[in-house]
Phi, psi and omega in degrees: 000319181292329181287324179292318178298316180296319182295311179300325180293313180296321180297314179296320181297319178298316178299312178305311180298321178297315178299315181296320178294317178297322181295319180294320179297320179296316179298318178300317180295319180298319181294318179296316180293320178299318182295319178298316178300315181299317181296322179292328181286330180294319184277111185293159180280103185300311180302319178299317180295319181295318180296318181298323182275002179055041179268124187262000184293149183270086187296336181291342180280346181274136182292315179197131174201168183252136175237124182252120176258112184292320183300316181267358181054053186229147174237127181248135169255117181254142173232111180052045174085356180253136180292113179270319176219150178226132185227143165277145188221180167225127172258195190294139175288345180266358179098200181251144180174165187246357188287142177299141180066011178280342184061022176264159177275126183281148177262172175099190186271130177233179171217156179283107185269329178214149176238124185232137175110011183305128176075004177286153182290155177304132177086003178303133181268125179250131173233128186062028179066021178237136178293127181284344189096349181267158178243128183290146169277107182285123181262116181261354176274167180284080180227129179255114181269178179278351183254147174244075184288141173259121186231154170072296183214156175229129165250106185274121187265145178236128178290150183240359186244107178305134178084351178245308180223011183219128181126172185300133176081347182225011189283121183296320181292318179294333175280358181058053177275119182240164154255124188206166175279164185220152174277345182265061182293338178290350180257358180297141180104357176215155179304126185207350186272178176256032176124331181281177174252112182272146178224159166302148181299316175300321185288317181294326177293318178294314180298322181304322183281341187266339186245133176275169175302150179074008172298134180283142181233111180263121179247118180215000000 
């Protein structure tokens, strides 16, 4: 009798363990699938954005360029029409515009004219495009400070469209419009800058390594 009881106990235990293992596997699969859905929801539909803004350029013909969508506060790095990288950003808190001293983010086609800060440490504070030797205290909470620090890396933009972002009084390069890191990372994802395009420090360091000089930057 004792041998039969022991056998039945082991059999039930094995069945229970098998059910438990299958349950854990199912839960794991659900978590993975949920994560994939969440990631796809985070990445906006670029073609939908382009159609909405009535941009007729054939972006698939470009080997590599940057597209900045002001509405969704997103930056896309595209390679032959495919989204290679996607980043959350912050454009100007004052809106979009091209006037000198307006503190607005300029629209239109630009290019990366200079890259500054190669090999600087994360959070390095740059003033006048020169490292001060200081490292910013990165604020991850939703706090707007009195400073608009430029940190880690600079991609200095030059306008390419006369009368829109290039020329006297509206020149993006003369206005010192950059893509750069910020100490106010807690504000990324909403308009918060004084005209430039802010990024998380890790992100701008990565983007810096991925794009060469003269890469086109479309801001719309």
